[in-house]
N, C-alpha and C positions, 0 to 999 in steps of 0.2 A: 332770656329763659328756654331753651328748649325742653320738653315738657316727656317724664320717665312716667310712665303707666301701673303700678303698682298689682294692679284688676286689672288686666287683661284681655281682650275682644277677641276671644274664641272661641266660643261656644254657637248660636247655631239659634233662630228666635222668625220666624216670621208674624208680619204683624196685622194686628185683627182689631179694630177699632171695639169698645165700649163703653155702653149705654144706661145702665141700671146702674143699684146699692155700686153706688157712687167712693173711693177712698176719701177724696178731699170734697167735705160739706160745704157749706153756707155763700152767701153772695158767687150764680157767678158772674158777675160786674167785678170781683178783686180783682180776677187777672182775667176778660174775655170783652173787648169791646165789639160791636158787630160791624161798627160803622170809621170805624178809629176819628168819630168825632160823640162833645158832646157838648149840648148847648147849642150849636151851631156853628163851632171852631172845631180844628183839627187837634188830635191831643195833644202832636209836636209834631219835626222837621222830616223823622227818622224811620217812617213806618209808610207804611202799614205793617205789619206783619208778619207772619207766621200762623195761622190754629187760631185765629182771631184774638191774640193780647196782645194785650196794652202798652209794653213795653216791653221792646228786646235783648237792649241792652239796659247792665246794673249800674252801668254811673262811674265802672268799676275795671271797662276796658275786658271784661270777662264772658264768660258767657248769657245767655238769656239765663239762665236755673239763679245766678245770683242776686238776682232783678228780685224776686220773692226771698233767698234764702241767706239772705244777707244783713246783717246789722251792727249800729255803732254802740246799741245798750246791752244786746242783751247777748252770746256766744255761744247758746244751748238753744234756745225756740221762744220762739215768740208767736199770739192767739191771732190768725190774721180773718176780720170776719165768723168767728167761730174755730176757724183753722187750722191746727199746731202747726208748725212748718220750724221747718228745721235745721240752727243757724248753723254752717256749713264755713260762713265766713263771716269775720269778729273784725271790721276796721276802726275799732279805737283805736289811741295811738299809742298806747302800751297793749302789750301780749296776752289771749285770755285765761285767766286762772285757771275756769270753767267750762270745758266744752264734753262737745257730743263722745257718743262709742266711735266716731271715723275721725275725728281731730278738725283739725281746724286749717285754712289756707292760708291762715293768719301769718305763718314763719315764712312763710315762702312769695309772700307780695316786695312788687318794689315800692317804695315810701315807708313798710312797713317792718315786718322780720326780712330781707334782702338775704333771705339765705336759701340760693336753690338747694340746700339738703338734707332740709326738714318735712319736705312734699314733693307733694306731685304739684306742678303747676297749671291750673287750668287756666291762666291767662293771658288773649289773643297776644301772640306774638314779643311776649318776656321773656329769651328764650332760654337753657341755662347754661347757668355759668363757667361748667363746669363738662357736659357728657354731651354726647354729638349724637347721640340714638341711647332704649332707656337698655340699664342694664342687664344682663344675660340674655336678649332678646335672644328668638330662638325665628323669630321670622323673615326678615331683609328682603322680602322679595318685592313687597308692598310698596316704596315705595318713599321719599323723603315725608314725603304730609303721610302718612300712615297713622291712624291711631295707634298702631305696636311699637310708632319710634316717637311719636311728640303728644304732646298735643296742644299742642301752644300755636299752633297753625292747623288754618282749616286743611280740611282732608278730598283733596284734590285729584287723587290720582285716577287707573282708568281700571282698577277692580269695585265692587260693590255697589255702585253707583249709587244706586237706586238708596241703598240702608245709607252710606256711612260719609254723600255728596254735601262738601261744607260744613260739616260739624268739624268740634273742637271741645277740648273743654269738656265740663261735665260730661257734655251727650258720647266723649271717646269711649266712656268705662258704661255710664247710665243711658243703654242707644237705646233704648225703646221706654220712653217712658212713660209711664200710659199711667196718670190720674186718677183719671175713671173707673180703673180694675177695677173688680171683684176682689175691692180687701177685703180685712176684715175691717171695720172701722176707722177713720180717722182718729191717734190719739189713743187707741187699744193695743196691746200688745194679740200677736199671731201668727199665728203658723203659717208660712205663704212653700207654695212647689209645685203650682205647674203657671203656665204661659197665661193659663185663664186671671189669676191673681196680681199677672206685671210677672212673677220671680219676685224671690228676694231682692229687695231694696235697688225694683227693680233694671236689676244685672243681667240681663241677656247680650245676648252674640250676632254674630251676623253669617256662619258658618254653617253645614252641614244637616242643613231641615229644620224642622219645627219644634224639638220641645228638647231642648239645651238653655238651661239658666240654672242659676243660682235658687239652690233650694235654704231656710234655712225658719226661725223663729224671732221676727222682731221683737222689738221688744215697742213700748207705745212711746215712750218717750227718747228715745236714741239713747238710753243710758243718760239722763240726763240728773247732773247730780251727783252721780255714782266716784266723781275723781277732785269733788271738790274737796280743797283742803287738805289731799292729801287721804282724803277718806274714799278707799276704793275696792270695799267691801259690801261685793249686792250680790250674796247666792242665792239668791231667790228669787230676784228682777237684774236682767241683762238678758243680751242676743244669743241666740243657738246657731250651731255654723255646722253643715255637713262633713263628714271627710270623708276620706275614700282609702285605705290604704295596700291596694290591691292591682296597686302603675305606681311603683315607684322609679318606674324609670321612662316612661312616659310623662303625658303634661296635652293642653288643652283638654278636651269635651273627652277625652280618651280615662278622663278622670270621674266623669260624674259630674253630677250636680254639686259639684263642690264651689268654696270661695276659693281652694289653693289653684282647680280649675282654671279657675276664673284668671286668676295672675298669671298665671305661663301661658296665657296667650303672646306675655309682650314679654317676662320671666322666665321664658321654659328652660334657658338653661340648667336654673340653677335646682330644677326639678331633676329636668333629666338624665343629669349630671351627678345625681348624689351620692353619689357608690363607686367603689372599684373595687370590686369578688365584694369584701363584706366587712368593709373599710367605709364610710364614712369619711367623702373630703367634702363637701359642704354639707350645711344643719340639713337634717330633713324635717320635710313638712308634709304632710298628714302619714305618716310614722306614728305605728304605737307608741305612747308610754311602757317603756317596760317595766312587773311585776315585781320587779328584781332592783338589787345593788338598793342606788340613791333612792334611784328614780318612785320607790313602792313609796316612800312616802311625802309623793306627790304633792303640794296644798297640805302636808301637814299633818301630826294624827289625824285629822275627823276628814280630810283630805276634801277639804273644804274648797268649794269656784270660787277665783277670784275674777273678773271682768279685768287685774290689768292683764293677767297673765290670761286668757280666753285657751278653749281647747277644743273642736273641733271632736264630734260627737258618731256613731256608725249610720243612726238613725238621728229623728228630733222630731218632738210632739208641741204638745201643744200645753205645757208645762216644765218649764227648762231645771235639767235637775244643779240640784245646789250643791254637788263634791262634782267629782272627780277621778276617775276610775282608772289605774293604772291596767296594762294590758286589753284597754277595748280600747281608750279614746286617745287621741291622738295628737301631737303638733302639729300646728303648720300655719303657714302664713302671717294670720294677725293674730297670734301668741307673740308674734315680734313686734311685729309694725303696726303702725294705723295709715290708713287708706287717703289718707285728703290733709295732712300733717299733723307735728307735734311739739313739742317745745326744741328735740332731740334730733342728731342728725339720724342721716337714714330714716328718717320717719318713724325712728322704736318705741317703746311705753315706756320707756325708763332710761334713766340715765348709764348707756353701757362706762362709758368712761369712770367712771364711780365705782365700777363693780368690782369689789377686790376680795381673792374667791382667801379663806380663810381671818376674814377680815372682823367677823361676826357679823351684826345688824344687823336692817331688814332680809325677810325671805320674802325680795319679790325679786321680777327681771331673770333671770340665769338660772336663782338659785330656786325660783319656785318647782323646777323641776328638779335640776341638779341641787337635791340637797344642804349632803353631806359638802360640799363644795365651798362653802361656806360657814362650819363649825370651826 
């Protein structure tokens, strides 16, 4: 299963080590071993590993990240020595019914969901059954194993070797993970706006200097519980995403510190070629929701913010908005997609195939913004 990135790598950041105000708390031995031994015996036969980690592989032919971020008993998060760990890969026999804001990799894993259309595949060597490169790829010159093309093979190309060489899977998007960054305390919500904090969800890139990365407000429990049993209302308790509507024809870091900018690192065509003249030919992203016609009723009469259909904000602060503001807030890539995986094709947040205009029923999905299409 060749992998495709909905969160592209087109932003830039210079690596800086961090030593104080750790984001991760708890015993160092939860993650690290000084000499890859314990009680006079080696810990295993596959180490030692970079960064003095206890393990490299998670037992699922995945990147090192899955060692801690996978579970057979929880599909949201677990406590590891007092540190909350978000679970992005649930490897139980049945699909997770509750998951975090980014979704879950269960649906793409061979032997479990087995469906490449439903997520980004971070598993080594599991090539995609349907596509040969990231859809909407606008880079194309970085080699067949570039992170802009797939995530299932370690990068071994000629460019950016210092930053990228050997990386694949989760590290194709979370390129410079800094668990000891000067971030808000573990398990607490907070605003992340700088390289010093590690950028939002560690989404930084490899190009254009040291000032590019994603900004946003991080929900302390990664929106756990907001989707359980179909209950997705969390107007006061959700991530908040930065948007920029000033460059609808561009892509990459030209779009600023936004999640859409990050996505376009691999899917740039979808943003660069959104319009022909005044006509939309691809769905808008980082485009202002008009305060007119059906869009003025986005979120219903009270404009209630719904994490199932998140919007981008022109600014983010330490308190997430409880409402959506037409004429100011923007539709973005994550308004419709989950970056890890979802139960629905194309990583969508809802069942697009069941969206029936004029059918009444629930005002989710397309009808959250296109309110009058469901009358």
